[in-house]
C-alpha positions as CSV (number, residue, x, y, z in Angstrom):
1,X,12.5,12.9,-3.6
2,X,10.2,10.4,-5.2
3,X,10.9,8.6,-8.3
4,X,7.8,6.8,-9.8
5,X,8.5,4.2,-12.6
6,X,6.9,1.0,-13.9
7,X,8.5,-2.6,-14.1
8,X,7.4,-5.1,-16.6
9,X,6.7,-8.6,-15.2
10,X,5.7,-12.0,-16.2
11,X,2.5,-12.2,-18.4
12,X,3.1,-8.8,-19.8
13,X,1.8,-7.0,-16.9
14,X,3.0,-3.7,-15.5
15,X,3.8,-2.9,-11.8
16,X,4.0,0.6,-10.5
17,X,7.2,1.4,-8.2
18,X,8.0,4.5,-6.3
19,X,11.5,4.9,-4.8
20,X,11.3,7.4,-1.8
21,X,14.5,9.0,-0.6
22,X,18.1,8.6,-1.3
23,X,19.6,5.7,-3.2
24,X,22.2,5.0,-0.5
25,X,19.5,4.2,2.3
26,X,19.0,0.7,3.2
27,X,16.1,-0.5,0.9
28,X,12.7,-1.4,2.5
29,X,9.9,-2.7,0.2
30,X,6.7,-1.2,1.5
31,X,3.5,-3.3,1.0
32,X,0.6,-1.0,1.1
33,X,-2.7,-1.5,2.7
34,X,-6.2,-2.2,0.8
35,X,-6.7,0.3,-0.7
36,X,-3.4,1.9,-1.1
37,X,-0.5,2.6,-3.6
38,X,3.0,2.9,-4.1
39,X,2.8,6.6,-2.6
40,X,1.5,5.3,0.9
41,X,4.9,5.7,2.6
42,X,5.3,9.5,1.4
43,X,4.5,11.1,4.7
44,X,7.2,9.4,6.5
45,X,10.0,9.7,3.9
46,X,11.9,12.2,6.0
47,X,11.9,10.2,9.1
48,X,12.9,7.1,7.2
49,X,15.8,9.1,5.5
50,X,17.1,10.2,8.8
51,X,17.2,6.7,9.9
52,X,19.1,5.6,6.8
53,X,16.2,4.0,5.1
54,X,15.0,4.1,1.5
55,X,11.4,3.1,1.1
56,X,10.1,1.3,-2.2
57,X,6.4,1.4,-2.5
58,X,4.9,-1.2,-4.9
59,X,1.6,-0.9,-6.4
60,X,-0.2,-4.4,-6.1
61,X,-2.4,-5.4,-9.2
62,X,-5.2,-3.1,-9.8
63,X,-3.8,-0.2,-7.8
64,X,-2.0,2.9,-9.1
65,X,0.0,2.0,-12.3
66,X,-0.2,-1.8,-11.8
67,X,-2.3,-3.9,-14.2
68,X,-5.1,-5.7,-12.6
69,X,-4.6,-9.4,-12.0
70,X,-8.1,-11.1,-11.2
71,X,-7.8,-14.4,-9.1
72,X,-4.2,-13.7,-7.9
73,X,-3.2,-15.0,-4.5
74,X,-1.0,-13.4,-1.6
75,X,1.9,-15.9,-2.3
76,X,1.4,-15.6,-6.1
77,X,2.2,-11.8,-6.0
78,X,5.5,-12.4,-4.4
79,X,7.4,-12.7,-7.8
80,X,6.1,-9.1,-8.7
81,X,7.9,-7.9,-5.6
82,X,11.0,-9.9,-6.5
83,X,11.0,-8.6,-9.9
84,X,11.0,-5.1,-8.6
85,X,14.0,-5.8,-6.2
86,X,15.9,-7.3,-9.2
87,X,15.3,-4.3,-11.4
88,X,16.4,-2.1,-8.6
89,X,19.5,-4.5,-8.0
90,X,18.6,-5.0,-4.5
91,X,20.5,-7.9,-3.1
92,X,19.1,-7.8,0.5
93,X,16.1,-5.7,1.9
94,X,13.6,-5.6,4.5
95,X,9.8,-5.7,4.1
96,X,7.0,-3.6,5.8
97,X,3.3,-4.2,5.4
98,X,0.6,-1.9,6.6
99,X,-3.0,-3.2,7.1
100,X,-3.6,-6.0,4.6
101,X,-0.2,-5.3,3.2
102,X,1.1,-7.2,6.3
103,X,0.3,-10.4,4.7
104,X,2.4,-9.5,1.6
105,X,5.2,-8.5,3.6
106,X,5.2,-11.8,5.5
107,X,4.8,-13.7,2.3
108,X,7.9,-12.1,0.6
109,X,9.9,-13.0,3.6
110,X,8.6,-16.5,3.6
111,X,9.3,-17.1,0.0
112,X,12.6,-15.2,-0.3
113,X,14.3,-15.8,3.2
114,X,17.8,-15.4,1.7
115,X,17.2,-11.9,0.6
116,X,14.8,-10.5,3.3
117,X,16.9,-9.4,6.5
118,X,13.8,-8.3,8.4
119,X,10.0,-8.0,8.2
120,X,7.5,-5.6,10.2
121,X,3.8,-6.5,9.6
122,X,1.3,-4.1,11.3
123,X,-2.4,-4.1,11.7
124,X,-4.6,-6.6,9.9
125,X,-2.9,-9.3,8.0
126,X,-6.1,-11.0,6.6
127,X,-6.8,-12.5,3.1
128,X,-10.1,-10.8,2.5
129,X,-11.6,-14.2,1.2
130,X,-11.5,-15.2,4.8
131,X,-15.0,-14.7,6.3
132,X,-13.9,-14.2,9.9
133,X,-11.4,-11.6,8.7
134,X,-14.1,-9.8,6.5
135,X,-16.5,-9.7,9.4
136,X,-13.9,-7.8,11.4
137,X,-13.9,-5.0,8.8
138,X,-16.7,-2.9,9.9
139,X,-15.8,0.7,8.4
140,X,-18.1,2.6,6.2
141,X,-19.4,0.5,3.4
142,X,-16.9,-2.3,4.2
143,X,-19.7,-5.0,4.2
144,X,-21.2,-4.0,0.9
145,X,-17.6,-3.7,-0.9
146,X,-16.8,-7.4,0.3
147,X,-20.1,-8.7,-0.7
148,X,-20.1,-6.9,-4.2
149,X,-20.5,-9.4,-7.1
150,X,-17.6,-8.1,-9.2
151,X,-15.0,-5.3,-9.2
152,X,-17.0,-2.7,-11.0
153,X,-19.7,-2.8,-8.4
154,X,-17.1,-2.8,-5.7
155,X,-15.3,0.3,-7.1
156,X,-18.7,2.1,-7.5
157,X,-19.5,1.5,-3.9
158,X,-16.0,2.6,-2.9
159,X,-16.3,5.7,-5.0
160,X,-19.7,6.6,-3.2
161,X,-18.5,5.9,0.3
162,X,-14.9,7.3,-0.1
163,X,-15.2,9.8,-3.0
164,X,-13.9,9.2,-6.6
165,X,-10.4,10.4,-5.5
166,X,-10.6,9.0,-2.0
167,X,-10.8,12.4,-0.4
168,X,-13.9,11.6,1.8
169,X,-11.6,9.3,3.8
170,X,-10.1,12.2,5.5
171,X,-12.2,13.4,8.5
172,X,-12.7,17.1,9.0
173,X,-10.1,18.7,11.2
174,X,-12.8,19.2,13.9
175,X,-13.7,15.5,14.1
176,X,-14.1,14.9,17.9
177,X,-12.9,11.0,17.6
178,X,-9.5,12.0,16.9
179,X,-6.5,12.7,19.3
180,X,-5.1,16.2,19.3
181,X,-1.9,15.0,17.6
182,X,-4.1,13.5,14.7
183,X,-6.1,16.6,14.4
184,X,-2.7,18.8,14.1
185,X,-1.6,16.4,11.5
186,X,-4.9,16.6,9.4
187,X,-4.6,20.4,9.8
188,X,-1.2,20.5,8.1
189,X,-1.6,21.4,4.3
190,X,1.7,19.7,3.3
191,X,0.5,16.4,4.9
192,X,-2.8,16.7,3.3
193,X,-1.4,17.3,-0.1
194,X,0.8,14.2,0.2
195,X,-2.1,11.9,1.4
196,X,-4.4,13.3,-1.4
197,X,-2.0,12.5,-3.9
198,X,-1.6,8.9,-2.6
199,X,-5.5,8.6,-2.3
200,X,-5.8,9.4,-6.0
201,X,-3.5,6.5,-7.0
202,X,-5.2,4.0,-4.7
203,X,-8.6,4.5,-6.5
């Protein structure tokens, strides 16, 4: 079960939120990668529920249902996450960050230590204004996207490289670079449908 909703935050902005799983699971705020969305944790909801965990995805500004916020900082975003936790009446919670979301998960834990019981940050945790970090992002179109003069140009490049709905991000099922377990997952229609829905939101 996924319940998507919005939360109004300071400055009249809107934040998109998706609550994945039963309300009696222990709450974990999910900080998505870039690009990403509140729907990113959907493929692992069953495993999370079996572990007694409820995943709460939050759209960062400019993704999914969240209002863009030019010039924001990683730490400056933390009040959005806390506003979501307050709206859902979460007294204590954990944070998880995937890829660039790792820095956001760590920021929440740093600025709200009385509420965060644990944090997991995996993959890259860079602020993309960091030149050395940008140099490590070597995927298709990465250099052009990070060098774009403004948001509109960056979005146009991303749409060209990844598809308007992100569908080009999925490698074909016969891609030789993937492990057999990955190929099997990409051949699963239910998994692909979940991923495609999330990709539409991230773009």
